N, C-alpha and C positions, 0 to 999 in steps of 0.2 A: 490504586490499590485500597483494598479496605479491609481492616482487621486480619492482616497476614494474608489474604488469598491474592493468588496472583490473577491478573485479568490479561487473557491473551486473545488480542483482536487481530483479524487478518482484514485488510482491505484491498481494494482495486481502485487506481483512477483511471476513469475512461470517460472520452467525451465531456470532460469537466465536470464530472460528478465523481465523488468519492463514496463507494460502497463500502461496507463493512459488515463483519461476520464476527462474533464474539463466542469464544470457546471456553467451557469449563476446565478444560485440562491441556496438557501440551499436545500438540498436532503431529501425528506421525504420517507415514506412508498413505495409510488407507483413509484416514480421515481427511487428508489433503485431498485425495482423489474424489472423495465424496464431496467436499466443498466446491471443486472444479465442477463437477457433474451437477450438482444441483444449483449454482449461482453463475458461473463464469460466462457462460452463453448470454445470460441475460444483461449482466454486468457490463460485458464488453461493447455492448451497442454496436454502433458501427466500426469500432476499432478492430483489427484483424492481427496485431502483433501484441504480445506479451514480454515485457521486460520485468523481470523477477529476480530476488535475491539468490543467492548458491548454497542456501541451507540444505542439509541431505535431503530432506523429505520433498523438497521441491523440486528436485532434479533427477528422480529415480525414473526407471523407463515406464512403469505405470503411470506417474504423474505425467510425464511428457505424452504419453499415449492419450490421457484424459484430455490434456491442452489441446493436442491436435482434434479431436472428436468434438471439442466445444467450438472448433472452427477458428482457433488461434494458432498462430506460429511464434514460437518462443524465440526470442531474439538472444542471439549468442555472439560470443566473439567480443565482449567488451569488459573492461577492468573489472576484476572481481570484488575488489574492496573500494569502488569508487562510489560514494554516497551522492555525488553531484550528478552521476549519470541516470540515476533511479528519481524520477519525478516525484514517485511517491513519498519520498523522504521529505522533499518540500512540503508535500499536502499535510504530512503528519505534523510538520513543523508549524503550520498554520493551526491546526486543531489544537496541537499542544498550548499555543497562545491563548486559545480561546477559553481551554480548559483552566489554564491558569488564571485567567481573567474571571472566571466564575467559582474560583475557590470558595469552599464554605468556610464559615468561621468555627464549626463543630468538626468532630472526627466523623467522617462519613462512613456509612456501612458500604460493602462491595456493591449492593444491589444500587443503593444511591449514587454511586460513582458510575456505574454503568448507566444510569438514566441520564446523569449529568454528561457523560461522555456522548452518547446518543445525541443529546441536545447540541453538545457543540459542533458535532459532525454535520447536523441539519443547518445549524446556523451558518457553519462555513459553506456549505451546499448553496445556501440560499444567498449569502452576501458576498461569497467570495468566489463565486462561479467563474467569473471573468478570469480570474488568475488560474484557477484548477483548469478551465479549458486551455488556456496557454501552456500551463505545464504537462498537458496531457497531448499536445500536439506539437512540441518543439524537440522531439527526441534527437532529429538529425544535427541540429545546432547545437544540442547538449553532447551529443556522442562527438562531435567534430572538436568542440571545445574542451573536452575531457582526454582525446586522444591527442591534441596537439600541446599538453602540459608535458613539462619536464619534472619528474618521470612520467610516461604516459599513465592517466587514471588520477593525477594528482589533483588538488583543489582548484575549482574555479569560481566564478562569480555565483554560480548556481548553489 
Protein backbone atom coordinates (compact mmCIF):
# COMPACT_ATOMS: atom_id res chain seq x y z
CA UNK A 1 0.00 0.00 0.00
CA UNK A 2 1.21 3.47 -0.74
CA UNK A 3 -0.16 6.76 0.57
CA UNK A 4 -3.33 5.23 1.98
CA UNK A 5 -4.56 3.67 -1.27
CA UNK A 6 -5.40 -0.04 -1.13
CA UNK A 7 -3.95 -2.38 -3.72
CA UNK A 8 -6.30 -5.24 -4.62
CA UNK A 9 -4.50 -8.13 -6.22
CA UNK A 10 -6.18 -11.22 -7.63
CA UNK A 11 -4.22 -14.25 -8.64
CA UNK A 12 -4.32 -17.79 -9.93
CA UNK A 13 -1.71 -20.47 -9.37
CA UNK A 14 -1.72 -23.00 -12.21
CA UNK A 15 0.89 -25.31 -13.70
CA UNK A 16 3.57 -23.81 -11.48
CA UNK A 17 2.99 -20.20 -12.48
CA UNK A 18 1.42 -17.38 -10.47
CA UNK A 19 -0.72 -15.05 -12.58
CA UNK A 20 -1.88 -11.74 -11.10
CA UNK A 21 -4.31 -8.97 -11.92
CA UNK A 22 -4.42 -5.67 -10.02
CA UNK A 23 -7.72 -3.82 -9.49
CA UNK A 24 -8.13 -0.19 -8.55
CA UNK A 25 -11.33 -0.80 -6.59
CA UNK A 26 -13.05 -3.57 -4.62
CA UNK A 27 -14.20 -6.41 -6.85
CA UNK A 28 -17.89 -7.19 -7.10
CA UNK A 29 -19.67 -10.02 -8.90
CA UNK A 30 -19.70 -8.25 -12.28
CA UNK A 31 -15.99 -7.40 -12.14
CA UNK A 32 -15.11 -10.92 -11.04
CA UNK A 33 -17.06 -12.46 -13.93
CA UNK A 34 -15.20 -10.10 -16.27
CA UNK A 35 -11.87 -11.17 -14.73
CA UNK A 36 -12.80 -14.84 -15.27
CA UNK A 37 -13.86 -14.22 -18.88
CA UNK A 38 -10.76 -12.14 -19.67
CA UNK A 39 -8.07 -14.25 -17.99
CA UNK A 40 -8.98 -17.63 -16.51
CA UNK A 41 -8.87 -19.74 -19.67
CA UNK A 42 -5.34 -18.49 -20.44
CA UNK A 43 -4.16 -18.57 -16.83
CA UNK A 44 -5.42 -22.13 -16.18
CA UNK A 45 -3.24 -23.70 -18.86
CA UNK A 46 -3.68 -27.46 -18.65
CA UNK A 47 -5.49 -27.25 -15.30
CA UNK A 48 -9.16 -28.17 -15.26
CA UNK A 49 -10.06 -27.64 -11.59
CA UNK A 50 -10.28 -24.39 -9.64
CA UNK A 51 -9.92 -24.05 -5.87
CA UNK A 52 -10.97 -20.62 -4.65
CA UNK A 53 -11.95 -18.80 -1.51
CA UNK A 54 -15.50 -18.38 -0.29
CA UNK A 55 -15.93 -14.63 -0.69
CA UNK A 56 -19.47 -13.86 -1.79
CA UNK A 57 -18.61 -12.48 -5.25
CA UNK A 58 -16.58 -15.62 -6.02
CA UNK A 59 -19.48 -17.98 -5.42
CA UNK A 60 -22.43 -16.35 -7.20
CA UNK A 61 -24.33 -18.19 -9.93
CA UNK A 62 -22.89 -15.81 -12.56
CA UNK A 63 -19.34 -16.45 -11.30
CA UNK A 64 -19.84 -20.21 -11.25
CA UNK A 65 -21.25 -20.10 -14.80
CA UNK A 66 -18.28 -18.03 -16.01
CA UNK A 67 -15.88 -20.52 -14.39
CA UNK A 68 -17.63 -23.39 -16.16
CA UNK A 69 -17.57 -21.47 -19.47
CA UNK A 70 -13.82 -21.00 -18.99
CA UNK A 71 -13.48 -24.79 -18.97
CA UNK A 72 -12.87 -25.12 -15.24
CA UNK A 73 -14.63 -27.13 -12.57
CA UNK A 74 -14.94 -25.41 -9.19
CA UNK A 75 -13.81 -27.74 -6.39
CA UNK A 76 -16.45 -27.89 -3.67
CA UNK A 77 -16.71 -29.67 -0.35
CA UNK A 78 -13.52 -28.63 1.42
CA UNK A 79 -13.21 -26.75 4.73
CA UNK A 80 -14.21 -23.10 4.29
CA UNK A 81 -11.49 -21.69 6.50
CA UNK A 82 -8.54 -23.93 5.75
CA UNK A 83 -5.74 -21.75 4.40
CA UNK A 84 -3.69 -24.95 4.23
CA UNK A 85 -5.95 -26.40 1.54
CA UNK A 86 -5.74 -23.42 -0.79
CA UNK A 87 -2.28 -23.64 -2.42
CA UNK A 88 -2.28 -20.02 -3.54
CA UNK A 89 -1.98 -18.97 0.10
CA UNK A 90 1.45 -20.63 0.13
CA UNK A 91 2.34 -18.86 -3.14
CA UNK A 92 1.28 -15.51 -1.64
CA UNK A 93 3.57 -16.29 1.32
CA UNK A 94 6.53 -16.77 -1.02
CA UNK A 95 5.71 -13.50 -2.81
CA UNK A 96 5.32 -11.68 0.51
CA UNK A 97 8.79 -12.81 1.60
CA UNK A 98 10.22 -11.47 -1.68
CA UNK A 99 8.32 -8.17 -1.29
CA UNK A 100 9.70 -7.87 2.25
CA UNK A 101 13.24 -8.55 0.98
CA UNK A 102 12.96 -5.69 -1.52
CA UNK A 103 11.46 -3.14 0.87
CA UNK A 104 12.65 0.36 -0.06
CA UNK A 105 14.17 2.79 2.44
CA UNK A 106 11.74 5.53 1.36
CA UNK A 107 7.98 5.80 1.51
CA UNK A 108 6.99 4.41 -1.87
CA UNK A 109 4.01 5.54 -3.86
CA UNK A 110 1.22 3.18 -4.85
CA UNK A 111 2.61 2.94 -8.39
CA UNK A 112 6.10 2.17 -7.06
CA UNK A 113 4.65 -0.57 -4.84
CA UNK A 114 2.73 -2.11 -7.76
CA UNK A 115 5.91 -2.10 -9.86
CA UNK A 116 7.86 -3.71 -7.01
CA UNK A 117 5.08 -6.26 -6.43
CA UNK A 118 4.98 -7.21 -10.11
CA UNK A 119 8.77 -7.61 -10.04
CA UNK A 120 8.47 -9.84 -6.95
CA UNK A 121 5.91 -12.06 -8.70
CA UNK A 122 8.14 -12.27 -11.78
CA UNK A 123 11.11 -13.17 -9.55
CA UNK A 124 9.09 -15.88 -7.77
CA UNK A 125 7.86 -17.32 -11.09
CA UNK A 126 11.44 -17.45 -12.38
CA UNK A 127 13.24 -18.60 -9.24
CA UNK A 128 10.62 -20.60 -7.34
CA UNK A 129 8.84 -22.29 -10.26
CA UNK A 130 9.60 -25.78 -8.98
CA UNK A 131 7.93 -25.00 -5.64
CA UNK A 132 4.97 -23.33 -7.39
CA UNK A 133 4.54 -26.36 -9.63
CA UNK A 134 4.54 -28.67 -6.63
CA UNK A 135 1.98 -26.46 -4.85
CA UNK A 136 -0.24 -26.37 -7.93
CA UNK A 137 -0.23 -30.16 -8.37
CA UNK A 138 -0.54 -31.58 -4.86
CA UNK A 139 -4.19 -30.77 -4.11
CA UNK A 140 -5.19 -34.37 -3.33
CA UNK A 141 -2.43 -34.73 -0.75
CA UNK A 142 -3.24 -31.29 0.65
CA UNK A 143 -6.97 -32.11 0.89
CA UNK A 144 -6.35 -35.46 2.57
CA UNK A 145 -4.02 -33.83 5.11
CA UNK A 146 -6.57 -31.09 5.88
CA UNK A 147 -9.52 -33.45 6.19
CA UNK A 148 -7.62 -35.86 8.47
CA UNK A 149 -6.89 -33.22 11.13
CA UNK A 150 -8.96 -32.83 14.29
CA UNK A 151 -11.15 -30.93 13.76
CA UNK A 152 -11.31 -31.39 9.96
CA UNK A 153 -9.76 -28.37 8.26
CA UNK A 154 -7.27 -27.72 11.05
CA UNK A 155 -3.65 -26.64 10.55
CA UNK A 156 -1.30 -28.96 8.67
CA UNK A 157 2.31 -28.79 7.53
CA UNK A 158 1.16 -26.67 4.58
